[in-house]
N, C-alpha and C positions, 0 to 999 in steps of 0.2 A: 441583562446584567453583564458586567465585565470583570475580568480577573485582576488580581495583583500578581505580577510576575517577578520571579527571581531568575536572572540570566547573567552568567559570567560574574557572579559575586555581587551584582547590583540589583537593587529592588526597583521595579517599575510599578508605580501606584496605579490604582483604578482610575484616578484623575488623569494621569499621563495617558493611559490607554484610551480613555474617552476623547481626549484632545487629539490624539493621533488618528483615531478612527474618523473624526470629523474632518481633519485635514486631508486624509486620503480620499474621502468622499468628495470633498471640494475639488481636489485635483482631477479626479476621474470625471466629475461633472463638467469641468472646464474642457476636457477632451471629448465632450459630447457622448459619454457613455450613459446608457439608459437601462432601466430595468429589463432583464432578459438578455442583455449583451454579455459577451464573454471577455474577461481579462485573463492573462496568463501570468504565472509566477515561476521564476527559477531562482529559488532562494534556499540558503541553508537555514536551519532552525534559528530563529531570532525573534525579538519582540516585534520587529517590523512585519514579519511574516504573520504573526498572530493578529496584529492590527489590520493587516490587509484582509485576512480571512474574515474577521468580524465585520469589517466595512462592507465586503461583498455580500455577506448574508443580510446585513441591515438594508442594503439598497436593492436586493434581488438580482445581483449580478452572478453569473456563473464564473467560477474560478477554476481554470485549468492549470494544474500544477505540473511542472516539468522537473524530472529528476535532475539534480544539479551536476550529475556526472555526464549527462548527455552531451553529444557533439552536435555540430551544425545540422547534419542530415536528420538526426532524431528530433531535435527541437523544431526544425522546420515543419516536419509532418504534423506535429501537435498544433503549432501556431496556425498553419493553413487549414487543417481539418476542423479545428474548433472555431475558426473565424474570429480569433482573438483581436480585439480592438487595441489593446495595449499590453506591454510586457514589463513586469516589475522584476528586476534581475540584480543579483549581487554584481557590483561593478567589476570585480576581478574575474567574473565568469563571462563577461561580454565577448572578449576575443575568442573564447572557446566556441561560441555559437553565432558570431556576428554575421557570417556568410549565410546563415540559415534564417535570418530575420526577414520576413517579407516586407516589401515596400508598403508604406502606409500604416505600419504598426508603430505606435508611439512607444518609446522605451523610457522607463523610469529606473535609473540606476541607483542602487543603495550602496553608498560608500561610507565606510566607518573610519576612514583615514582622511588625510588631507587632500588626496587626489580627487578631482571631480571629473566626471565623464562629459565629453563634448561630442557634438555631431548633430546631423539633421534629425529632427523629431526626438531628440534625447533630452530628458529632464533629470534633474537631481532630486532624489528623495528628500533631502534635508529642507528644501524650500518648496517642495511640491504642494500645491493647493493652499499655501499660506495666504490668508486674507480674502479667500474666495468663498462664495456661498456653497453650502453642502448640497449633495444630491438628495432628492426626496426619498423617504422610506418606501420599501416595497409594498405592494398591495396584494399579491397572491401568495400561495403557499411557497415556501423557500425554494429558490432555484438550486442552491447548494453547489457542491463541487462537481467538476467533470474529471473523472478518473479514466486514464488510458490503460487499457488491458488488451492483450493479444489473445490469440487462440491458435488455430492451425494455419493462419495466414501470416505473412511476413510483416504487415503493417499493424501497429496497435489500433484498437478500436476505442473510441471515446464513449464512455457511459454517461448519459445525461438524463437527469430526472425531468419528467414532464410535469410542470406545475399544475397543482389542483386548483379548483375554484376558490376564490377569496373566502367564501363562506365556510369552507372546510379547513381553513388554515389553522385555527386555534385547536380544533379537535385532533387534526393530524399531528400537530407538533406535540400535543399532550401524549398521544399514543406512542410517538417515537421517543419522547423523553422517558416513558416507562421502560422501554426496551433498553435504552442506553444506561439507565440507572441500574438495571440488573447486570448488564454486561461489564460496565466500567466501575460501577459503585456510586454511592451517594451518601448523604448524611450531613451532619453539622460539623463546623470547624475542619473543613476538608483541605488538605494540602496534597496535590497530585504531582507526580514526577513523570516526566517524559523526556527520553533521549532519542527515541526512534525518529526518523525524518518525517517532517510534517507533509512532505510531498506524497507520502504513502497514505492511502485512503483511511486505513485504520488509525494511524497516528493523528491524522487531521480530525477524524471523528472524535477521537479521545480528547484532544485539546479543546475542541468545540464544546463538548459536553461539560467539561469543568469550567470553561468560560461562562457558559449559560448558568451555572450554579453560583457564579461570583466567587469561585474558590481561589485559593493561592496555588499558583502553578510554578513548579520548579522546572525550568526548561533548560536542557543541555544541548549543545551542538552535535554531540556524538556520545557513544557509550564508552566508558572506561570502568572496569569492575571496581577498583579501589575507590575511585572518585564517587561512583554511584553509592557505595556503602557509606562513605563520609557524608554525602548530601542527604541520604535517607535519614541518617541519625541527626545531623545538624538541624534540618528543617522539620523533624518529627513527621515525616511523610506518612500520610494515611492511605494513599492510593498510588499505585505505580503501574506503568505499562512496560512489560518486558516480553521478549520473545525467546524461544528455546536456545538460540545461539548465545544470548546474554546469560541464560541459566547456566550453560556450559562454562562460560568464563567466570561466573561468580563461584560456582562449585569447584573450579580449578584452583581457587585461592586456598591457602592452608587453613584448616579448620580454626586454628587459634587466631588467625587474622580476621576471619568472619566473626568469631566470638567476641572480638574487641568492640564491635559496633552494636549499639542498642537499636534494634529495629522493632521494638515492641509496639510502636505506634501504628504499624501497618495493619490495615483492615482488609485490603483486597489488592491482589496483584493480578492484573488482567493480561491474558495472552491470546492473540487472535490471528497471528500472522502465518503460522505453519503448524503441521502436526508435531506434537511433542512426544518423543519416545517415552514409553512407560517407566523405565528405570529412572530417567531424568526427572520426570514429574514426581515420582515417589520420593526422590532425594530432596527436591525443593520443598515438598510438603513436610518431610521429616525435619528439615532445617527451619523453615519459617512458620510451620504450623498450617492449619486449615484456612489459609488466605489465598491460595492459588486457584485461579479460575480459568476457564477456557471457553471460547465460543467459536462456532463455525459460521462463516458468512462469506460474502463476496461483494465486490463493488456493485454488481447487478442486483443481487437479492437482499443485501443488508445481512443482518444477523438473524439466524433461524434456529440455532440450538445453543444451549448453554449448560455448563457443568461447574458446580462449585466443588470444593475439595471433597466434601462428604459424599456427594452423589458420584463423583468420579472414582473414589475409592471402592464404592460398591459396584461400579461398572468400569474397571480400569481399561484404558485404551479408547474409551468412547469420547465423542465430541459433545456429549450432553443430550438432553431431551429438548423438545420444541419449546421455544419461547412463546410468550403471549402473541397472538395475532399471526403466528407462523404455521404454515403447513409443510410437512415433510413426508414425502412418499418415495418408495423404492419401486421402480418400474422396470420391466424387461424391455427389450428392443421394440416390441410391438405395442408398448404402452400399458401392459397388464400389470396390476398391482401384485407384488410378491409378498409371500408370508414372512414372518420373523425369521431372521438368521439366513435368509437367502439373498445372495449378493446380486445387485442390479444397479441401474443408473439412479443417482440421487436427484430427485426433483423437489424444488422448494418454492415457497412464496412467503414474503413478509408483507402482510397487508397493512402494516403501520407505515409503509413507505409508498410514495407515489410511484407510478409505473415509470419505466425508463425506455430509452431508445439508444441504439448505437448511431452516433452521428454519421450521416451519409452512408449507412450500411443497413437499410431496412431488411435485406435478405438475411443478414447475420442475426438480426434481432428475432426474426421469424423462426430461424433454425433452432434456437435454444428453447422454444416454448412448446409445451404440450398441455392442453386442457387448462390453460391459465397458470401453469407452473413452469419454472425454468430449470434447466440443467446446465452445468458447466463441464460435464463429462466426468465428474467424480463418481467412483464406484463405491458402494458400501451396502450396509444392511442395518435394519432396526432389530435390536434384541427383544426379548420377551417383555421387557418393561418400557419399550419405546425409545431406548437410547440409541443414538446414531453412531455407527462405527464406520470409519472411512478406510477402505481397503486398498484402493489403487486409483489411478487417474486414467481414464480412457484417452484423454488428450495427452500431449507430450510435455505439458508445462512442468517446469522445475521450480521448486521453492528452495532458495538458498538463503539462509539467515533471515527468513521471513519475507524475502523479496521474490516476487513472481518473475521468472525469466522464461521467455518463450523461444524455443529453439528455432522455429520457422523464421523469426526475425534475423537471427544470427546466420542461419543457412542462406537467406536471401543475399546477405552481404558476402558470405564466403563464395557464393557461386559467381561473383564478379571478379574473383582473383585469378589472374592468368595461371594456367597450368592445372586448375582443378576441374575435373570432369563432373564430379558429383560429391555430395557430402551429407552427413547426418550428425546432428548435435543432440545429446541426450544427457540425462541426469545420472550421476554416480554417487556412491556414498561419500560423505565428508564428515569426519568426526566432530568438527566444530560447527559447521554451517548446516548440517543435516543432509544437504545435497550439494554437489559441485557439478561442473560441466566437463564433458568430454566431447571431442569432435572426431569423427571417422571420415577420412578423406580418400577419395579415389582420384588418382592423377590422370591427366591426358597422356597418351603415348609420347614418349620422348621428353617428358618434363621431369625435373627433379625439384622437389619442394620439401623443406624441413619443417618440423613442427614449430620451431621458433619463428620461421618466416610467416607461417599462418597466423600466429599470435601477434606478431608485429603489424601485419596487414590489418587485423581486426582492431587493434588498439588505436589506429589512426582514424577509425570510422565509427566505432561504437564505444559505449561506456566500458571501462576496464573490467567491471564486475561481470560483464557478459562474455568476456574472453575465456574460452575453455582452458583449464589448467593442464589437461591431457589432450594431445593430438596424436591420433593413430593413423598411420598411412597404410592403406589396403590396396592390393592389386585390383580387387573388385569388392563391391559391397553386397551383402546378402539381400536378396530380393524375394518378395512374394510373387505369386503367379501373375499378378496384375502389373508387375514391374516396380511396385512401390518398395522402398527400402524397408527391410525387416528390422526395425529398430530394436525389437525385443531381443533378437539374437545378439545385437551389439551390447545391449545393457546387461544381459544375464551374467556374463563372466565377472562383472564388477559387483553384482549383488548376490552371488550364489552363497556366500557365507554370512549374509546378513539376515537378521530376524524379521525384517520388514521389506516391503517392495517400493516404498516411497519415503 
């Protein structure tokens, strides 16, 4: 099934979407893309992005999405590592990454104005695939998206699903549909709202789910609190995807402004991007009623726990109880199971999903597994009723506004800056985004560097949202006996008056 889309005040019918999918498949077929190949996308939210996503799923292509804030170096890593055969990109973003596009990669530029992109191996979306035969439908279990996620190393890792046997396809997809129906919602006469970027794995899964239902999808290029309220009312939205940062901005509106909008059609508001502070969630439930839900998951494991409003109110602060087909265990460093309320490493498995690999990183894949379960370094416990509570992250990942940011990636760029001897990037509290970034810098003898210089250096090389808003200059950085920088000591002064550690 395909959706009816609303975007930028215009309706895109199911017939338009079907025709667009067929045209995209014809164009990719002409570029000799075959089932199991990878294509990449660097697009803002748009009907074209949705059509590409559905086309790749229909043909069994992997889709590697690139954050449209990325610069050439960042984009190059994903294009090379994923082995992308083609890149679909918004035309105005081409100059931003042109130097990072490998030779041999075909570029399809999406231009919504009069200008058309030119150059070797460059095609224009408007006439891409017109009049050509479409690619055959896939034969195996869906290849799905490739999501890039980092860890303790500087280069992001590509998470790629391993396709299951063709005979298992229908049963596997039915099991997965059951999970997404719980996490995102389902029903008749559904209208879903999405303003989070589709390049994020959760947003991509969300729009895919409602496309599969043949729902109406109200798609926005970005979030604006007042516009969101207006669209929820105008389209009588039944399901929405919002993250805690959006909650903050909605609740910051005057109560009388919020009260002017009729949101009674809402049945479920899903949030999966980052932990939600207890007072914030209580305020959202108090405003919208028991429609707020939360799920814990990852690109690697999929969704493993879920809490609706009623169960969360009984277990405030939890990330919910295990979903169907999910295993959740709390283990100590030796792999021993821990009793309720004892904090340890969170290990999970969602058996409704095919297994995964890290592209070109088998050792990293092996490192996260124990007894068939995987961990991403999150620390937590199960309460007496089996609800998962997330306490801290063993890894250094920062979640800012629902976006995963990996300090090691930023540190690897900082270490190339003249005058810097060593550095550490870490998360600090941010009232709006949950977490922000700070950098602690140790200079080489005889060098003078200002915080603004560090920020300017980074802005030329990485996405702006990864640039720390605070830069601290230290004579020396605190270190453990092993010589490793003691990040906890750098973080503690920023978190000492906070009620949470992440």
